[in-house]
N, C-alpha and C positions, 0 to 999 in steps of 0.2 A: 477494558471496554465494558460499558454497561450491557446487561442482558438484552436490552431492546435496541442496541446499536445495529443499524442495518449494514454494517461493514463486514465484508468477507475478506479473510486473510488467507492467502495461499502461499505455501512454500513448495516450490517445484524443483525437482532435481532433473537437470538436463542430461542428455545422453553423454556429454563429455565430462560429467561429474560436477559441473558448476551448479550453483543453486540460484534460483530466481525468487524474489519476494514480490508478491502482488497484493495490493489493496484494491477492493472494488466496493463501491457504494451501490447497494441494490436499488435504492430509490432514484438516484440521478443517472446511474450508469457510468459514472466517472471511475476510471481505473488508472492506477499508476503502478509501474513495476520497475525493478532494478535488480541487476545481477549483484549478488553478495560478494564482497571481497573476503576470501578465505582467511586472510591474515588479520582482518579486523573483527571487532566485537559484533556479534550478531545483534545483541540487544541495542547497541548504539546505532547500528545501521537501520534497525527496525524503527527506532525512535525518530531518526532523521527522515525516513521515508514517510512515517506517519504525519509529521509536520507538513511535508510537501503535499501529501494526500488531503489533509484537512484544509489547507489553503486552496487546493484545486476544487474541492467540493463547495467551499464557501463562495468561490468565484463563479462556479456554475450556478449556484442558487441565486446569486445576484443577477446573472445574465438572463435567467429565465423568470425572474420575479416580475 
C-alpha cells in the first residue's frame, strides 16, 4: 500500500483465540472484516479481503458521486 493510502488495516485477536482482519477506508468510512481461517494462508486471505474491500470502496464512491 502506498504511504498516502487512507486504508487502515487491523488484525484483531478475539477472546476465543481466533483472529479477525479488518480493512477500513478513512475517507469513505467503508469497512470490511472477516474471521481468518487458521488452516489457510494469512497472505492469501488478506489478498482476497483486500479485493473485496477495494470493490466496496469503488462502489461507495460511485454511489456518492
